[in-house]
DRENDO-1510 file (C-alpha; in Angstrom, 1 decimal, always signed):
<recs>
REC; n; res; u; v; w
REC; 1; MET; +87.9; +39.1; +156.0 .
REC; 2; LYS; +88.3; +41.0; +152.9 .
REC; 3; CYS; +90.3; +44.3; +152.4 .
REC; 4; ARG; +89.6; +47.2; +150.7 .
REC; 5; ASN; +91.2; +49.7; +149.0 .
REC; 6; ASP; +89.2; +53.1; +149.2 .
REC; 7; SER; +92.4; +55.3; +148.6 .
REC; 8; TYR; +90.8; +55.9; +144.7 .
REC; 9; ARG; +86.9; +56.2; +145.7 .
REC; 10; ARG; +85.4; +59.4; +145.5 .
REC; 11; PRO; +81.7; +60.2; +146.2 .
REC; 12; GLY; +79.5; +59.7; +142.9 .
REC; 13; ILE; +82.3; +57.6; +141.3 .
REC; 14; PRO; +82.4; +54.0; +141.8 .
REC; 15; GLY; +86.4; +52.9; +142.8 .
REC; 16; VAL; +86.9; +51.1; +139.5 .
REC; 17; LEU; +86.1; +54.0; +137.7 .
REC; 18; LEU; +88.1; +56.4; +139.2 .
REC; 19; ALA; +91.7; +55.5; +138.3 .
REC; 20; PRO; +90.6; +55.6; +134.3 .
REC; 21; PHE; +89.0; +59.2; +135.5 .
REC; 22; LEU; +91.9; +60.6; +137.3 .
REC; 23; ALA; +94.4; +59.5; +134.3 .
REC; 24; ALA; +92.1; +60.9; +131.4 .
REC; 25; MET; +92.3; +63.9; +133.4 .
REC; 26; PHE; +95.8; +64.5; +134.2 .
REC; 27; GLY; +96.8; +63.2; +131.1 .
REC; 28; SER; +94.8; +66.3; +129.0 .
REC; 29; ALA; +96.3; +68.7; +131.5 .
REC; 30; ALA; +99.8; +67.0; +130.5 .
REC; 31; GLY; +98.9; +67.1; +127.0 .
REC; 32; ALA; +98.4; +70.7; +127.3 .
REC; 33; GLN; +101.4; +71.6; +129.5 .
REC; 34; GLN; +103.4; +70.0; +126.5 .
REC; 35; CYS; +101.6; +72.3; +123.6 .
REC; 36; THR; +101.9; +75.7; +123.5 .
REC; 37; VAL; +100.4; +78.9; +121.6 .
REC; 38; LYS; +102.1; +82.3; +121.3 .
REC; 39; PRO; +100.9; +84.6; +121.9 .
REC; 40; ALA; +97.7; +83.4; +123.8 .
REC; 41; SER; +95.9; +86.8; +123.1 .
REC; 42; ILE; +95.8; +88.5; +119.8 .
REC; 43; PRO; +94.4; +91.3; +117.9 .
REC; 44; LEU; +92.6; +90.2; +114.5 .
REC; 45; GLY; +94.6; +89.6; +111.3 .
REC; 46; GLN; +97.8; +88.2; +113.2 .
REC; 47; THR; +99.7; +84.5; +113.2 .
REC; 48; VAL; +99.9; +82.5; +116.3 .
REC; 49; ARG; +102.7; +80.2; +116.5 .
REC; 50; LEU; +102.1; +76.6; +117.9 .
REC; 51; SER; +104.7; +74.2; +119.6 .
REC; 52; CYS; +104.1; +70.7; +120.9 .
REC; 53; GLU; +106.6; +68.5; +122.6 .
REC; 54; VAL; +104.4; +65.4; +121.6 .
REC; 55; PRO; +103.5; +64.3; +118.1 .
REC; 56; ALA; +100.5; +66.5; +117.0 .
REC; 57; THR; +100.4; +66.9; +113.1 .
REC; 58; THR; +97.3; +69.2; +112.9 .
REC; 59; ALA; +95.6; +71.9; +115.3 .
REC; 60; ARG; +91.8; +73.5; +114.9 .
REC; 61; LEU; +90.7; +76.4; +115.6 .
REC; 62; LYS; +87.0; +76.6; +115.3 .
REC; 63; GLY; +86.5; +75.7; +111.4 .
REC; 64; ARG; +90.4; +76.4; +110.5 .
REC; 65; THR; +92.5; +73.5; +110.3 .
REC; 66; VAL; +96.6; +73.4; +109.9 .
REC; 67; ARG; +99.4; +71.3; +109.5 .
REC; 68; LEU; +102.4; +71.2; +112.5 .
REC; 69; PHE; +105.7; +69.7; +111.0 .
REC; 70; LYS; +108.1; +67.9; +113.2 .
REC; 71; GLN; +111.5; +70.0; +113.1 .
REC; 72; THR; +115.0; +68.8; +113.6 .
REC; 73; ASP; +115.1; +69.4; +117.6 .
REC; 74; GLY; +112.1; +66.7; +117.7 .
REC; 75; ALA; +109.1; +69.8; +118.3 .
REC; 76; TRP; +106.5; +70.0; +116.4 .
REC; 77; LEU; +105.7; +73.4; +115.4 .
REC; 78; GLY; +103.1; +75.0; +113.0 .
REC; 79; LEU; +101.3; +78.5; +112.1 .
REC; 80; MET; +97.6; +79.4; +113.3 .
REC; 81; PRO; +96.6; +82.7; +111.1 .
REC; 82; VAL; +93.6; +84.9; +112.5 .
REC; 83; ALA; +91.7; +86.5; +110.0 .
REC; 84; VAL; +90.5; +89.9; +109.5 .
REC; 85; ALA; +86.8; +88.7; +109.4 .
REC; 86; ASP; +87.3; +86.3; +112.6 .
REC; 87; VAL; +85.0; +86.8; +115.6 .
REC; 88; PRO; +86.6; +88.4; +118.9 .
REC; 89; GLY; +86.7; +86.0; +121.5 .
REC; 90; THR; +88.4; +82.8; +123.4 .
REC; 91; TYR; +88.7; +79.8; +121.5 .
REC; 92; PRO; +90.4; +76.0; +122.4 .
REC; 93; ILE; +92.9; +75.4; +119.8 .
REC; 94; GLU; +93.0; +71.5; +119.7 .
REC; 95; PHE; +96.0; +69.3; +118.8 .
REC; 96; LEU; +95.5; +66.2; +117.2 .
REC; 97; ALA; +97.3; +63.1; +116.6 .
REC; 98; GLU; +97.9; +61.5; +113.2 .
REC; 99; ASP; +94.9; +59.1; +114.1 .
REC; 100; GLY; +92.8; +62.2; +114.6 .
REC; 101; THR; +92.7; +61.8; +118.5 .
REC; 102; SER; +92.9; +65.1; +121.0 .
REC; 103; VAL; +96.6; +65.6; +122.3 .
REC; 104; ALA; +96.1; +68.8; +123.9 .
REC; 105; SER; +93.7; +71.9; +124.1 .
REC; 106; VAL; +95.0; +75.2; +124.6 .
REC; 107; SER; +92.4; +78.3; +124.6 .
REC; 108; LEU; +93.1; +81.4; +122.4 .
REC; 109; THR; +91.9; +84.9; +122.9 .
REC; 110; ILE; +91.3; +87.0; +119.8 .
REC; 111; ARG; +90.8; +90.1; +120.7 .
REC; 112; LYS; +88.1; +93.1; +119.3 .
REC; 113; THR; +90.4; +95.3; +116.5 .
REC; 114; ILE; +89.1; +98.6; +115.2 .
REC; 115; PHE; +90.3; +98.9; +111.3 .
REC; 116; PRO; +90.4; +102.2; +110.0 .
REC; 117; SER; +89.4; +103.2; +106.8 .
REC; 118; GLN; +91.5; +104.8; +103.4 .
REC; 119; ASN; +90.9; +106.4; +100.1 .
REC; 120; VAL; +93.0; +105.4; +97.1 .
REC; 121; VAL; +92.2; +108.2; +93.9 .
REC; 122; LEU; +92.8; +106.1; +90.9 .
REC; 123; ALA; +92.4; +107.0; +87.6 .
REC; 124; PRO; +89.1; +105.4; +85.6 .
REC; 125; GLN; +91.1; +103.3; +83.3 .
REC; 126; ILE; +92.8; +102.2; +86.4 .
REC; 127; GLU; +90.2; +101.3; +88.5 .
REC; 128; ALA; +88.2; +99.4; +85.8 .
REC; 129; LEU; +91.0; +96.8; +86.0 .
REC; 130; HIS; +89.8; +93.0; +86.9 .
REC; 131; SER; +91.5; +90.0; +87.6 .
REC; 132; THR; +90.6; +87.2; +84.7 .
REC; 133; PRO; +89.4; +83.8; +86.3 .
REC; 134; GLU; +92.2; +82.1; +85.1 .
REC; 135; GLU; +94.6; +84.9; +87.1 .
REC; 136; MET; +92.0; +84.2; +90.3 .
REC; 137; GLN; +92.9; +80.2; +89.6 .
REC; 138; THR; +96.4; +81.0; +89.5 .
REC; 139; LEU; +96.4; +82.8; +92.9 .
REC; 140; THR; +94.1; +80.7; +94.7 .
REC; 141; THR; +96.5; +77.3; +93.8 .
REC; 142; PHE; +99.2; +79.5; +95.1 .
REC; 143; ARG; +97.5; +80.1; +98.9 .
REC; 144; ASP; +96.1; +76.5; +99.1 .
REC; 145; SER; +99.4; +74.8; +98.6 .
REC; 146; VAL; +101.6; +73.6; +101.7 .
REC; 147; SER; +104.8; +72.7; +101.4 .
REC; 148; ASP; +106.8; +69.8; +103.8 .
REC; 149; VAL; +110.2; +71.6; +103.5 .
REC; 150; LYS; +110.8; +74.9; +105.9 .
REC; 151; TYR; +113.1; +77.3; +104.2 .
REC; 152; TRP; +112.8; +80.5; +106.4 .
REC; 153; GLU; +114.2; +80.6; +109.7 .
REC; 154; ASP; +113.5; +83.9; +111.9 .
REC; 155; PRO; +113.7; +86.9; +111.7 .
REC; 156; LEU; +112.8; +88.1; +108.4 .
REC; 157; VAL; +114.0; +91.0; +106.2 .
REC; 158; ALA; +111.8; +93.8; +104.8 .
REC; 159; PRO; +112.1; +93.5; +101.5 .
REC; 160; LEU; +112.9; +97.3; +101.3 .
REC; 161; PRO; +113.7; +99.9; +103.5 .
REC; 162; GLY; +110.9; +102.4; +102.6 .
REC; 163; CYS; +108.1; +103.6; +105.3 .
REC; 164; VAL; +104.7; +102.2; +105.0 .
REC; 165; ILE; +102.1; +104.6; +103.1 .
REC; 166; SER; +99.3; +101.9; +103.8 .
REC; 167; PRO; +99.2; +99.5; +106.8 .
REC; 168; PHE; +97.2; +96.2; +106.8 .
REC; 169; GLY; +93.8; +95.6; +107.5 .
REC; 170; VAL; +92.4; +99.4; +106.4 .
REC; 171; LYS; +88.9; +99.3; +104.8 .
REC; 172; ARG; +89.6; +100.3; +101.3 .
REC; 173; LEU; +87.5; +103.2; +99.6 .
REC; 174; HIS; +88.6; +103.9; +95.7 .
REC; 175; ASN; +87.6; +107.6; +94.7 .
REC; 176; GLY; +85.6; +108.1; +98.0 .
REC; 177; LYS; +83.0; +104.6; +97.4 .
REC; 178; PRO; +83.4; +101.7; +99.7 .
REC; 179; THR; +85.0; +98.6; +97.9 .
REC; 180; GLY; +84.0; +96.0; +100.8 .
REC; 181; GLU; +87.8; +95.0; +100.7 .
REC; 182; PHE; +90.5; +95.5; +103.2 .
REC; 183; HIS; +94.3; +96.1; +102.2 .
REC; 184; ALA; +95.7; +92.3; +102.4 .
REC; 185; GLY; +99.1; +93.6; +102.4 .
REC; 186; ILE; +101.0; +96.7; +103.3 .
REC; 187; ASP; +102.7; +99.3; +101.1 .
REC; 188; GLN; +105.9; +100.5; +101.0 .
REC; 189; ARG; +106.9; +103.5; +99.6 .
REC; 190; ALA; +109.8; +103.5; +97.0 .
REC; 191; SER; +111.1; +105.1; +93.5 .
REC; 192; ASP; +110.5; +103.7; +90.3 .
REC; 193; GLY; +113.4; +100.9; +89.9 .
REC; 194; THR; +114.5; +100.2; +93.9 .
REC; 195; PRO; +115.3; +96.6; +94.3 .
REC; 196; ILE; +113.0; +94.6; +96.0 .
REC; 197; ARG; +114.6; +91.5; +98.3 .
REC; 198; ALA; +112.9; +88.3; +99.3 .
REC; 199; VAL; +112.0; +88.7; +103.1 .
REC; 200; ALA; +113.2; +84.7; +103.4 .
REC; 201; ALA; +114.5; +82.1; +101.5 .
REC; 202; GLY; +112.4; +79.8; +99.5 .
REC; 203; ILE; +111.1; +78.6; +96.2 .
REC; 204; VAL; +109.5; +81.1; +93.7 .
REC; 205; LYS; +106.1; +79.7; +92.3 .
REC; 206; ILE; +104.5; +82.5; +90.6 .
REC; 207; VAL; +106.7; +84.9; +88.2 .
REC; 208; GLN; +103.9; +86.9; +85.6 .
REC; 209; PRO; +102.3; +89.8; +85.0 .
REC; 210; PHE; +98.7; +90.2; +86.4 .
REC; 211; ASN; +95.9; +92.8; +85.2 .
REC; 212; VAL; +95.2; +93.9; +89.3 .
REC; 213; LEU; +98.5; +93.1; +90.9 .
REC; 214; GLY; +100.9; +94.2; +88.0 .
REC; 215; GLY; +104.0; +92.2; +88.0 .
REC; 216; THR; +104.2; +89.9; +90.5 .
REC; 217; VAL; +106.4; +87.2; +92.2 .
REC; 218; ALA; +104.9; +84.7; +94.5 .
REC; 219; ILE; +107.3; +82.8; +97.0 .
REC; 220; ASP; +106.4; +79.2; +98.8 .
REC; 221; HIS; +108.7; +79.7; +102.2 .
REC; 222; GLY; +107.3; +76.3; +103.4 .
REC; 223; GLN; +105.3; +74.6; +106.1 .
REC; 224; GLY; +102.6; +77.4; +105.4 .
REC; 225; LEU; +104.5; +80.7; +105.0 .
REC; 226; GLU; +104.4; +82.5; +101.9 .
REC; 227; THR; +104.7; +86.2; +100.5 .
REC; 228; MET; +104.0; +87.8; +97.5 .
REC; 229; TYR; +105.4; +91.5; +95.9 .
REC; 230; LEU; +103.2; +93.4; +93.4 .
REC; 231; HIS; +103.1; +95.8; +90.9 .
REC; 232; MET; +106.8; +95.5; +89.7 .
REC; 233; SER; +108.2; +97.2; +86.6 .
REC; 234; LYS; +110.5; +94.2; +86.1 .
REC; 235; LEU; +110.7; +90.7; +87.4 .
REC; 236; ASN; +113.9; +89.2; +88.3 .
REC; 237; VAL; +113.4; +85.4; +88.9 .
REC; 238; GLU; +112.1; +82.5; +87.3 .
REC; 239; ALA; +109.6; +80.3; +88.7 .
REC; 240; GLY; +110.9; +77.0; +90.3 .
REC; 241; ALA; +113.9; +78.8; +91.2 .
REC; 242; ARG; +115.5; +78.8; +95.0 .
REC; 243; VAL; +116.0; +82.0; +96.3 .
REC; 244; ASN; +117.4; +83.0; +99.9 .
REC; 245; GLN; +116.6; +86.0; +102.1 .
REC; 246; GLY; +117.9; +89.7; +100.7 .
REC; 247; ASP; +118.4; +88.2; +97.3 .
REC; 248; VAL; +116.6; +90.8; +94.8 .
REC; 249; ILE; +113.4; +89.5; +92.7 .
REC; 250; GLY; +112.2; +92.2; +90.7 .
REC; 251; TYR; +112.1; +96.1; +90.9 .
REC; 252; VAL; +109.5; +98.9; +92.0 .
REC; 253; GLY; +106.9; +99.8; +89.5 .
REC; 254; ALA; +103.5; +101.0; +89.3 .
REC; 255; THR; +101.5; +98.5; +87.1 .
REC; 256; GLY; +98.5; +96.8; +87.1 .
REC; 257; ARG; +95.9; +98.8; +89.6 .
REC; 258; ALA; +98.5; +101.1; +91.3 .
REC; 259; ASN; +98.6; +105.1; +90.8 .
REC; 260; GLY; +102.4; +105.6; +91.5 .
REC; 261; PRO; +105.7; +103.7; +92.1 .
REC; 262; HIS; +105.6; +101.8; +95.6 .
REC; 263; LEU; +105.8; +97.9; +97.1 .
REC; 264; HIS; +102.6; +96.2; +98.0 .
REC; 265; TRP; +103.3; +92.9; +99.8 .
REC; 266; VAL; +101.7; +90.3; +100.8 .
REC; 267; VAL; +102.4; +87.3; +104.1 .
REC; 268; TYR; +100.0; +84.3; +103.7 .
REC; 269; VAL; +100.1; +81.9; +106.4 .
REC; 270; ASN; +98.4; +78.9; +105.4 .
REC; 271; GLY; +96.5; +80.6; +102.8 .
REC; 272; VAL; +95.0; +83.7; +104.7 .
REC; 273; PRO; +96.7; +87.0; +104.7 .
REC; 274; VAL; +98.2; +88.1; +107.8 .
REC; 275; ASN; +99.8; +91.2; +108.9 .
REC; 276; PRO; +103.5; +91.6; +107.9 .
REC; 277; GLN; +104.2; +94.3; +110.5 .
REC; 278; GLN; +104.1; +91.2; +113.1 .
REC; 279; TRP; +107.0; +89.4; +111.1 .
REC; 280; VAL; +109.0; +92.6; +110.4 .
REC; 281; THR; +109.4; +96.1; +112.2 .
REC; 282; LEU; +108.3; +98.7; +109.4 .
REC; 283; LYS; +108.3; +102.4; +110.3 .
REC; 284; PRO; +105.2; +104.5; +108.9 .
REC; 285; CYS; +105.4; +107.3; +106.4 .
REC; 286; GLY; +103.9; +109.9; +109.4 .
REC; 287; ALA; +101.9; +112.5; +107.3 .
REC; 288; ALA; +102.3; +110.7; +104.0 .
REC; 289; LYS; +100.3; +107.9; +105.0 .
REC; 290; THR; +97.3; +109.4; +104.1 .
REC; 291; LYS; +98.3; +109.7; +100.7 .
REC; 292; LEU; +97.9; +106.2; +99.6 .
REC; 293; LYS; +99.2; +104.9; +96.6 .
REC; 294; GLY; +98.1; +101.9; +94.8 .
REC; 295; LYS; +95.7; +98.5; +95.9 .
</recs>
């Protein structure tokens, strides 16, 4: 008499195939438990923190792929940006091993987000300023670079104490005319000559005047996080320098496409501009917020 083990049988699935089926099913669930996304629900223009306890070198959200980096505690961490132009909905973030195989898949909900419109009054000669192809290439090279060393730590600090006169994401009008652009950073109120400080440690990549951006400093903080500070009257660092959080990198001005002294600064996560107010706490200027200054 032959003995038969039916403990792994299931209707419609041969017993010899059921064990691998169960292993794959439970293995996938275990992988999902070892990889997380925070927050799991997010508005447009913000950043998702990715974490895996198992080796995962990249993560993919629709057509966007970012790197994860092994930390000193053994965890794999990365940053996934959600762009202002992304389509709201629920999507999987797929975590991939170095050989491209899937380690886990975790759902992310992108919420519908309404950004208001705001008008900026500019003198004709200021509105007429345009970036050169060389300037655009310099900015693209900066945004597209991702370095391996992490210099930044939470929390970031505000570059200066001024309130917000123009928030992230607003649809920009110049002299009442739509530009088709959104505000990729935030503007903080500050008087001419106010010191501007690095929000985190990093390596200075750009120190130069631009036609539209004015006096500009850009810092690579490592592992996908970068910041840029615009319209400065004076630049206080050199390209290639290592800066610490709180170091003075320049001074507030009104250079470039600006109609008064203020600081416009941008946070890039893996090349995508995201809302700085997810990273630092800043107060709006109240009634003054409707009197916008600068790009």
